[in-house]
Steps between C-alpha positions, in 0.01 A plus 500: 500500500649285218687266741187459717298397193787271394500333839120466522502362149764238582298370788184481297689337217643218691241267345536645158540255217621576141313438181749513212423454144769479233451555123750461239426702180686407188566225260675249736330310769658490856569142597614575850349798692647599837255686721657806669500528871265770623729760668452543869511886461219473241293285740555750785410787272202318342655563159348333201583560126623369175862467388583468134840376390647456159719204468752388231476122450776292347414236235534234773241667716724670761432859618809698392392849608214672665381858492218639715235677303304615798371421841504595866866526619417299809397201275755527221790317654297189590360487144845534347652235721226259403491558131865451463445130593223448246555261206329539162449241227791474252482696174710554189607851611507723805189693579371776725202423721298707753417346827237650729486424879188602697544531877191525706480460878181356651 
């Protein structure tokens, strides 16, 4: 039953597009925001949701580390891969920021 639904969903979702919003919460502005690719499995399963990631940002604006705070496991990898390529404005010290990705199939 699950696989039948999955196959039916994948046929219906061939024309699905992704709406993605990204929010950075914290004191530093993101100067480069990379949008994550909407995972094929998520498309086939019609998965939407929010992924929150806490990032450690160096004084020069590079993402040093990331830690998932929450989100659908099907979406997490795409969000992590994208946020690791983000750049933030320079600051006098390292900071911790929270980035939220919203995945919504249409």
